[in-house]
Structure formats: structure tokens, C-alpha cells
N, C-alpha and C positions, 0 to 999 in steps of 0.2 A: 433527260431531254423532253420538249413538250410532245404532245401528241400532234398529227397532221390529219387534215379532212381526208388524206389519203389513205390514212389507215381507218376508214369507216368500217369496212367489215369488221376488224380485229376488235376495233372499240365497241361495235355491236353485238359481239359475240358474249360482253359480259352481261349482258340483258339476262336476267333470270326469268323474267316474264314482260311481255309486251302485249299492251291493250290498247286498240285505238277505237276511239268512241265511234259511233255512226256518223255523228254531225260534225265532225273534224274535217276541216275544207281542204281538199286536196292542193289547190294552189293558194296558198296563204300567203300574203303580204308580209306579214311580221309572225316570226316564231317565237312565242314566248318560253323561255327556260327556266324552270321553277325546280330547284334541288329542295328534298323535304327530309330532313333529320328531327325526330321529336316535336314537331309542331302540330301535332293534331289537333290540339286546341285552338289554334291560330289560322291554319290553311284555310278555313271556309271563308274568314275575311280578305284574306289575300286573292283567293280565286273570284269573290265576289267583285273584288276592284279591279280585276283584269277583266272579268266577263261584264263589266258596265262600262268597257271602254267602246267609244262608238266611232263611227266613219272608218274602220279600216278592218279588213278581214283578217283574223288571226287563227293560228292554231297554239294550243298550250301542250307543252310538254313537262310533265311532273315526273321527277325521277324520286323514287323511294330509294333513299340511300342506305339501305339495309337498316332502316330505323326499328327500335325497339317497341315503338308504338304502333307498329305496323297494321295491327288489328283495327285501333281507334283513327289510325289516318285513313283506312279504308271505307271506314263509317263516316269519316267526315267529308269524305271527297264523291261519296256514292249519289249525291245529286248532282254532281256534274260530270258522271264519267261518261256520257254521251257525247261530250264535249273535249274531254282530254284524251291526250296519248298518255298513258301512264306507262312508265318502264321501274321495274325493280332488281337492284345489282345489289352485290355484298357492298358493305360501308367501305368507301373510298375516300369520303371527304368532299367537300366542293368542288375540286377542281374536277375531280374523276365523274363525279355526278352531273356538272354541266357537259363534259365532253361528251359524255355518252347521250345527252340529250341533243346536242350538235350536231352529233353522229346522224340523228333522225330528222334534222330540220329541213322544211323545205322553203321557208321564207326568203323574200328577198333581205328582209332585214331582220336582225335578231336581238330580241330584248331580253334582259335579265331581270328576275325578281326574287329574293328569297323566301322561301315559304313562312316568313313570319312579318314580312313587310308588306306595305299597302301603296298602291299607287292612287292618287287624287283624279277624280272624274277630270276626263279631257287631257290625261296625262300623254297618252300615246298619239294623239294626234297633234300636240304642241311639238312633242319630240320630233317626228317625222318632218313636221312644216320647218321646226329649225335647221334639221340636216339638209332639206331641199334647198331653201331658200340661202343658205350661208355657204352651199356645197362642201358641206362637211362628210367625213365618211364615219366619225362617231361621236356622240352627243351625250353629254350626261345633265343632270339637273341636280340643284340644291335638295335638301331633304330636312323634314321638321322630326327630331329624336322623340321617340315616345317610349315608354315603359318605364321599369325601376330602377332609375338611374338619376343621379343629379344634373346631368344633361338634359333630361326631359323638360321638353318645349322650347329648348335653344334649336338650331338649324347647324345642319353639317358645315356649312361655310362659317359658321360662327367660329368652329373649332378647327376646320381644315380648308382654309380659303382657296379660293379662284381668283386670280386677279392677272389680266393680260391674256396672250396669248398661251395656247397648251401645246407644247413642245417639248423635246427631250429635256431641255433646260430648265424649264419652269417644272417639270414633273420630279427631276432630282431636287432642285430647291425648294420642293415642297410649295410653292406660290400657287399653283394648281394640283388640286386632288380630286379626283374622281371616285366615284360611289356606284359599286356594281349593281346595286339594285335600282338605280336611276339611271342607267346607260342603256342607249341602243345603237347599234352599228349597221353597217353592210356585210351581208354573207361574204361577200368578196374581199373583204380585209381579212377573215380568217383563213380564205383559202390560200391568202399570200403569207401569212405570217406564222399560221398554225395555232393551237387551242392551247389550251391552261395546261402549265407545267406541274407536275404532281411534284416535283423535287423542289419547287418553289413554294410551297405552303410552310405559313400563312400569308405568303407574298405574293401568292399568284395572281393576282388580279394586279397589282401594281406591275408586277414582271410582264404582263400581256401588253397593258396599256403602253408600256414605256417600248416594249417592242414595235408596236404599231407605230408609234411616234419616230423611232428608229428607221424604220421601212419608209417614211414621209408622207404618211396618210395625215388628214387635216382633221383634227381634233378640235371640238368646241364644248359650250355648256350652257345651261339657263341658271340664271341666280335667282331666280323664283323658287320657292320649296314646291315640288310637285309631287312628291312622294311622303311618307309616313315610314322612318327607319327605326327598327327597334333596337334599344340597347338595353345591356345588362351587364352586371358585374362579372359572369361568367364568359361573357362573349370576348371578342378579339378586341372590340370598342370597350371594353370594361374599364380597368384603372388606369390612370394616367401613366401609371410606371409600367404597365403592361403595354400599352400604346408606346411610349418611349422606346422600349425594348424591341418591339417590334419593327419601329421605324430603323433603328440601327440595323437589325438583322436584313430589312429588305436592301436597304442601301449596300451594305457588304456583299449579299449575295449579288446583284446587278453589277455591281464594279468588278467580280471575279468572272461575270459570265458573258460580258457584251465588250465590244471593242468599244472605245471613247476616244474622242479628240483631247487636245491637251487640256483645253479650258474646262471640258465636261469633266475630266479626270480630277483637276483642280477643285471643281464645283463640289463632287462627290467626296473628295478627302474633307473640306471644309464641313459640307453636311453630317459625314459620319461623327465628326468630331462634336459638333453641335449636338447630334443625337445621344453621344456619350455624357456631355455635361447635362442635358436634359435628364437621363435618366438619373445623375447624381442629384438632381434637386428634387425629382420626385421621391428618391430614399431620403433626401433631408426630410422632407414632409411627413414621411411614414415614421422617420424616427421621432420627430416631434410630436407626433399623437400619440407614440409608445411611450413616451418621456425618457427616450435613449437620446439624451441632448448632446452627449460626446460624439456619438454617430453621426447626428446630425451636422455638426461642426466640420468635422472630416468630410461628408459629402459634400459641405458648400464649398470648401477648399478645393475639392477636385473640380466641380463645376467651374469655381472662378478660373481655374487655369484656362478655360476656354472665353467665358464672360467678360471677365475681368471687370465685373460691375461694384462699384462701392456699395449698392446695397446688400449684396450679400456677404460682403465684410463687415457690415454695420450688424447684419442679423446674427452673425456667426459670434460679433463680439458681445451683444447683447444674450446670448445663449449661454456664455461664459459667467455673467453676472445675474441675468434676471430670467432664467428657463424658462419657467413657470408662465410669467409674464407673455413669453414670446409665443407660448402654447394657447394662451388665452386670446391673444391678438388673432392668431391664425383663424383659430374657432370664431372669432368675432366677426372677422373681415372676409371669412369665405365659410360661411355656416355650411352649406350643401356640399361642398367638396370635403371638408372637415368631417362632418358625419358621415359621408360615403365611406372614406377610407377608413374610418373608426367602425363601420359597420362590415366592412370586408377585408380585415385583417386576418391573414392566416395562408 
């Protein structure tokens, strides 16, 4: 089960170290939550982007989540130490780190930013303005991908769109997708619904947003990219196959965890089938890159049980006659994706 702010005393007991800088405000408007694990080389840019925000008083709570680069991390943040709440705990992953920070938070609003991501100038003012003007309880923004990944330069909403209202149905359907590093919400929301669920990892963020929607809070977003979000092959946002497998796992988890009405249950079932088909499509791509053309045909056949697309049948037929040509066509038509898969096989 997820932890609650009623468990603050117990959660705070996990802190092996608590250090509050002399210039951390006592009554901040916004508490910024920054989990840090193996980000010593990037954290300075992240903190610079936070402290360059204007127009609002903030406290920054950084949690060293049992990182093996602690010595380098503490050197990197030394120039910010008078403005930071610095906490250290044994490694528990992102949900545990965020929950520890939240148990110390004093702000009316909570903002999340991972230790390798960057807010654009004016981000926080813009998000708070959107919250206030639209009467929202939670708002997230679009993001530009950065890093060593074929998606670098694209935006989050290019890959995970947000269209229409954000509610239980649109979150399940995947027509609205929130990104944690670009999200601000009211503290009172967490008082009502609780914190991140360790048992939901690596779907703890989606699990919380869905719980917030189920509780009847109002969610919204900004389409303009207002943060820089780092992607890599080794992260959760790495390969398309990993993302598809994660999507199915998330949907299956919430299906078994919460009470849904009949329409929502039907939508969940359909989305799980769709995610299963996407997994087969991504496995087919991988098989083509690896010259395993018979395997690719099998994966496409399984995907077609859901999609029923003539295109997949045509590709499967071509794989039986001109497999090498299919591989060349794939490499030519999607060079970044093909090269990324080829470079990250294993």
C-alpha cells in the first residue's frame, strides 16, 4: 500500500542525514522535490534551473537515495548547500526518495524534478498561473527530450500525447500522459490520496495520478515544452520494447488495485490487449534487426490478433520472400530507431 502523510514520523525516521541550509525559507509557497541517484555530473545544472526560477519563494528538498557517487554528489551541490534541505537514506528508489522529501515539505504546492532534468526559465511561474487560472489541483507540462537517445530533440507529447480533458478514462486510454518532472500539484491533494506506492514501482507515478483522478481532483496540462527531460537506453524511457512492457505492467497493476465502473473496466481490458500487441510489434522490430525473420513473422501474427492491419500481413509476407529487403527498408525508413535498437541489443 502507499504511504500517507499521516505516516510522516515513520517516514522521516528513514533519513540517515538531515541538513537544512540557513537560507531555506521557513514558509515557502512551493516545495521542490529532487531525488538524486547517480546524477553527480548533472545535478548542478538541475539545481541551477530551479534556483533561477523567479516570482515565487521555494524550498528545495534533495534526497540522496543511497547513491554510490555520494562523495561526488556532495561536492557538486556544495555551492547550493545554504539553500537546500539535504536528506540521505538507504536506496529505496524514486518513490521512497520522493516520499521522504514529501514528509519534510512545507509548501502549499509541490513540484517534482528528477536530478538529471532541467526546468526552463519561467517554468514555475507558468505552472502556478495555469493552476490558479484554470482552478486545477494538478498541472503538468510538455517536455523536450535531451540525452543519448534517438528521441532526443522530440517532445514528450510527440510520443505520449495529451489531448482533451485529463480524467480516469483519458489516463487509462493513454490520450493524456503526465510527466513527473514537469508536474506541480497542491499539497492538499496528497493529504487526501496519499503518497507514492513502493509496490507500484516502476509505475508509481501513473498509479498516483490515476488515484488523484479517481478521487475527483481536477488535472490539466500545458502543451508548450517547459522542461528538458533526459532520456537514455538504460532508463525507464529507454527502448520502445521496454516502454511497451512497462505500459502493460502498469495497466495490469491498476486493474487489480482499484475499483472501476463497467466502462472503465472495458477500456482497461482493451488497453491491455493493445499494449500486448505493441510488445509483439517491438519484438518483431528487434527480430528484424537481428536477422531473425521467422521470429519477426510470429510476433507480427500475434500483434495482428489485436490490430488486424493489412500492413502487418503484408510485411509478414515480405519477410517470407524478401527478408533482407524488409530489413533494409526498415533501416532506411526509420534510421534513428533502427540504429538505436542495433546499438542497444542485449
